N, C-alpha and C positions, 0 to 999 in steps of 0.2 A: 504493500500500500504506500509506503514511504517513497519507493522508487517511482510508482505511478504518479503520485502527487507531485514529485519533483519534475517529472517529464511534462506534466500538464502545466506546471508553473513556467517552465522554460518555453513551452509552446505559446503560452499566453504572452510572455514577454516579446517573443519574436513577432507575434501577430500585432501587438501594440506598436512595435517599432516599424513594421512594414506599412501599416495603414496610416500612421502619423507621417511617415516619410513621403507618402503619396501627396500630401498637401504642400510640400516644399516647392513644387513647381508653381503653384499659385503665388507663393511669396516671391519667386523669381520674377514673375510678370509684374508684381506690384512694385518692385524695386526699379523696374525699367521706366515706367511712366510714359508720358506722351510729349514732354517738353524738350527743349534743346539740351537741358542738363538733366540727367537721370534723377528720378524722384528720390533715390536713396541718398543723394548728396546735395539736393537742391534746398533753397530757402523759399519762404513764403513772401508775399507782398502785403504790406500793411495797408489799411484802409479798405475800401470796397463798399458795396451797397449793404445796407442792413434792412432787408425786407423779408417777406415770407418765403420767397424762393431761396434766398441765401441762407436763411435759417433752416430750411428743409434740407438743403444740400450739405450743410455743415452738421446738422443734427442727426442724420441717418447713421453715419459711422459712430457717433457718440452713443446713440441708443443701442446700436449693435454691440459695442464694447461693454456697456453696462449690463445688458442682458446676458452677454457671454460670461462676464465675471460672476454673475449670480448663478448661472447654470453650468459652471465650469466642470462640475462632476460628470455631467453628461457630455463630455467633450466629443464623443463619437457623433452625436447629433449636431454639435456645433461645426464639426468638420464637414459633414454632409450639407448642412444648411449654408455654410459659408461658401463652399465650392459652388453650390447651385446659384447663389446670389451673384457670383462673379461671371456666370455663364452669359447673361445678356451683354455684359461689357465686352467680352471677347468675341461675341457674335456680331458686334456692331459693324465691322468691315463687310460682313456678308448680308446683313439685313438693313436696308436703307432706312426703314421706319424707325430704327433705334437710334440713328445718328442725330436726330432732332430732339432727343429727350435727354436733357442734362442729368436727370435723376438716375439714368442708367450708370453713368460713371460713379455717382455717389453710392449707388447700391453695390457696385464692384468694390469700392473701397471698404464699405461695411462688411462685405463678404470676406475680403482678404483679412480684415481685422479678426473676424471670427475664426478663420483658418489658423491665424497666428496663435490665438488663444488656445485653440484645440491642440495644436502641435506642442505648445509649451506645457499644457496640462498633461499630455501624454508623456512628455519628458519628466515631469514631476512624479507621475505614477511609477515610471521605471526607477527613478531615484529612490522613492519610498520603498519599492519592492526589492531593493538591494542591487539592482543593475545600474550602479552609479555611472559607470563609464558610458554605457549606451545612452542613458538619459541625458547626461550633460553634453554629449556629442550631438544628440538630436537638437537640444536647445541651441547649441552653437550654430548648427546648420540652419535653423529657423531664422536666425538673425543674419548670418552670412549670405543667405540666399539672395537677399536684396542687392548685394554688391555684385553677384554674378549677373543679375538682371541688368545692372547698370552697364556692364560691358556689352550687352546685346544692343543697347542704344548707342553707347560711345559718345563721341563729341558730334552731336547731330548738326552743328553749324559748319563742320569741316568735311563731312561726307554724308551721303544719303543713308538713313537708317535702314537696317535690314527689314525685310518683310517677315515679321515674326508672328503674324496673325495665326497661321496654321499651328505653329509651335505652341503658342499660348492656349489655343483651343484644345490641343491634344493634352497639355498638362492639366487643364481644368477638368476635362473628361476623366483623366486619371484620378484626380482628387475626388471627384464625385464617386467614382467606382470604389476608391479606398474608403470614403465615408460610408458608402452603402455596406461594404463588408464589415466595417467597424460596428455599425448599428446592428447588423444581423448576428455577428459573432460575440460582441461584447455587450451582452444584454444588461439593462439596468444602469444605475449610476455607479461610477467607479472612482477610485481615489478618495481624497479627503474633502470635507467641506471647507471652503476657504473661510478664513477668519473675517469677521465683520470689519475689523480695522483695516486690513489690507484690501478688502473689497472697496471700502470707501476711498482709500488712497488711490486705487486704480481709477475709480469713477472721477475723482477730483482731477486727475491728470488728463482725462479726456476733454476737460473744459477748455483746454488751450485751443481747440478748434474754433471757439467763438471769439478769440482774441483779435484776429485780423480786422474784423469790422469795428471793433472797439477802439483799437489804436489808430485813430484818425489824425490827419494833419492838423486839424483845428485843436484837438485835445492836446496833442504833443506840443504844439506851439505855445499854448497857454501854460502848460506845465513847465516848459523850459524857458518861457518868457522871451521867445525869439519870434521873428516874423514868419508867417506862413510861407511867404515867397522864398525866404532863405532856406527853410526846410524843404520846399518843393525842389530846389536846386540840388539838394543833398538827400536823395532818396535812401542812401545807405544808413542815414541816421534813423529813419523810420524803421528800417529792417532791424537795426541794432536795438532800438527801443522795444520793438515787438519781441525780439529774442530775450531781452532782459525781463520783460513781463512774463514770458513763457517760463523762464527759469525760476521766477518767484513762485508761480503756481506749481510747477513740477517739483521744486524744492520742498514745498509744503507737503506735497503728496509723498515724497521720499521720506520725510521725517515721520509722517503718519504711519508709513509702512513698517517702521522700526529701524534701529541703528544699523544692524548688519545688512538688512535688505536695502536700506538707503545707500550705504557705502557700495554695495554690489551694483546697484543701478547707476551710481555716479561713475564707477569704474567703466561700465559698459558704455555710458554716454561719453566719457572722456576719450576712449579709444575710437569711437565712431565719429565724433566731432573732429578729432585730431586727424583722421585719415581722409576727410572730405577733400581738402585741397590737394594732397598728394594723389588721391584717386583721380581727380579731375586732370591732373598733369599726365598720369599714365594713360588715361583714356584719350586725351588730346594728342598724344604722341603715337597712337596706334590706329588712326582712322582708316588706313589702307591695309591694315593687318588685323582685322577684327577677329578672324578665326583664332589667331595666336593669342589675342587678348582674352577671348572667352575661354580658350583652353587653359591659359594661365590662371584665370580666376577659378575655374573648376578644380585645377590642381591645388590651388591655395585652399579652397573649401575642403577638399578631401584631406589635405595635410593638417589643416586646423582641427578637423573632426578627429583624425587619428591621434593628434597630440592631446586633444581633450579627453580621449578615451583612456589615456594612461594615467597613472597615479602622479606623474610629474607635470600635470596640466598647468598648475599655477606657476611653476618655475619656467616652463616653456612659454606660457603667455607673457609673463613679465619680460623674459628674454626677447620674445618677438617684438614687444612694444619698444624696448630699448634699441633693438637692432633696427627697427623701422626709423626711429628718431635719428640714429647715427647715420643711416643711409641717406636721409634727407640732408643732414649737415654736410656730408661728403659731397652730395649732389650740388648743393649750393656753392660750396667751395670750388668744386671742379669746373663749374660753369661760370666762374667769376661773378657770382651773385645773380646770375640770370638763368634760373632753371628752365625758362622757356626755350633755351637752346636744345633741350631734349626733343622739342617739337619741331623747331625750325630745321634742325639737322637730321630729323627722321631717325632718331635712335630708338627704334621700336623694340629691340630685344631688351635693353635695360628697362624700358617702360613696362614691358610685359612682366618681367621679373619683379618689378616694384609692385605691380598689381597683385601678383601671386602672394607676395609677402604681406601686403596689407590685408587681403582677404583672409589669409591664414591666421594673422594676428587677431583680427576681430573675432573670428570663429572660435579660436582657442581661448581668448579672453572671456567670452561669454560662457564657455564651458567651465572655465576655472572658477568663476564666481557663482555659477548656478546652484551649487549645494547650499550656499548661504541664503538663498531665496525661498527654500522649501518650508521654512517655519510658517505656521498658520496657513499652509497651502498657498503661498504667495507667489510661486514662480510665474504663473501667467500674468498676474498684475504687475509684478516688479520688472520682469524682462520684457513685458509688452508695453502697456501705455505709459508706465512711469519712466522707464529707461528711454522709451521713444520720445516722450515729451522733453526730457533733459537733453537728448541728442539734438532735437530740432532747435530748442532754445540756444544750445551751445553753438551750433552752426551759425545761427542768425546773429548772436552776440559777437561772434568772431569778426563780423564785418567791420566793427568799430576799431579793430586792431589792424586792419588791412588797408591802411591809408598811407599816402605819400604826400608830404607837405600839407597835411590836413584834408586831403581829398582822396577819393577812390578813383581808380581807373575805370573808364567806360569800356569794359572788356569782360568777356566771360572768364578770362584768365586772371582777373585781378587778384584773386586769392593765391594763385600760384606764385606770385611775386613776393608773398609774405608767408613763408613757410615756418617762420620762427614760432608763431603761435601753435602751429600743428606739432612742432617738435616738443614744445612745453607740455601740451596736453598728452602726448604719447608717454612722456616721462611720468606725468602725474598718474596716468592709467597704470603704468608699471608699478609705481609705488603703492597704489590702492590694491592691486591684485596681490602684491607681496604682503601687504599689511593683513589682508583677509586670510591669506594662507598661514602667516605666522600666528595670528590670533587663534585660528582654528587649531593649530598644532599645540599651542600652549594650553588652551582650554581642554583639549583631549588629554594631554599629559596630566593636568591637574585632576581631571575626573578619574583617570586611571589610578593615580596615586591615592585619591580619597577612597576609591573602592578597595584597593589593596590593603589599606590601613584600617578599614572598617572591621569591627569585631564580628565574629561569626554568630549566628543565632544561638542564644542561650549562653553566650560567653560574655563575661563582664569586661569592660575596658581595662587594660593593664595600667596600673597607677604609675605615674612617672617617678623616677627616683630623684632623690635630691632633697 
């Protein structure tokens, strides 16, 4: 019976891993986006209309995330429902009637958010069940998949984007099939109930979707006591203020989630925000070698997952972040302070290797901190909306550090010329990952020592001599 129970447990773990991995393709498409800069590394625009249509478009993903956090124990249903919601968006190139409906894109974003929560909930269940390596590797792939999607778009202003419609449709159908299998085979609720505190924290983080219409030119000009015309000529200030407001909301959510979960979310956000500019540099240097860039990103994703699977995941993640920062420093020095030479001189092989290193580092970093997020069932909330909000706010706030003589360049590559902030964030991410690993080690050692020194049942404590 014990052997049969063990076999069933192993088979269940494999099933969870397989069906959850089917949703990663949807997350690849989400990271690609439709703009000139991939969604995984883009920033938002402040201002905009505040009407019922805008509220509906921003609110659908928010409602989806909140419902997903409440029903996260039934993550198999979330996976199926999320993949189904993304289907109209990927069918848009084939069905003309869908192109005129902006809610289709919003539904696609909501569906992708549900898929992310489902994959992270599956990862948490694997971790709780003792399959830590597989669980954290799955969590890392869930976040790193967006960067792979970014390579499918590349630098859209330098070359025509690929026709990926059929690919994204196939990946969505695969996710729907995986969700169907999960619903059929994993009956009932699984995993732990999420804590109320961490659920509220995740819900709070989703409210950043309503900040762009709130951060208007008029409000910011009154707050800073500068003229609206002056701010209108400096749109980067609006983006930076939007980022700072986002960081305030996301920071409160991280604090509400708990100290260890908050530090873990901060580490994930630091490494993701820090790699945005270098990622853009790598994508811009490989417009004519897109196959190599995508292959490099896939290799990086696999390497990061493999590193996260091992017990040395924290050391490897910290080392990867430090190595990425040092590579950027060497790159700046070797190009005479003009990293854009990597693009103008078509150095696509070093650019592809940089992409692989960045994707591997992000994937492994998420895997390294994932065990710290499982308390109160918080992995979906912490690595999903909370870390995501911190990342978005960090990327937008960084625009205030990417200035030359008080002004930003009117170029997609303005951030590439200011890699110092990216280097600093990568070093911060390495320190946070190392801190969490050291803290976990010390707490484990203290717990083991207390257990070893505890008296046996029926045995009185030995009095100290002296």
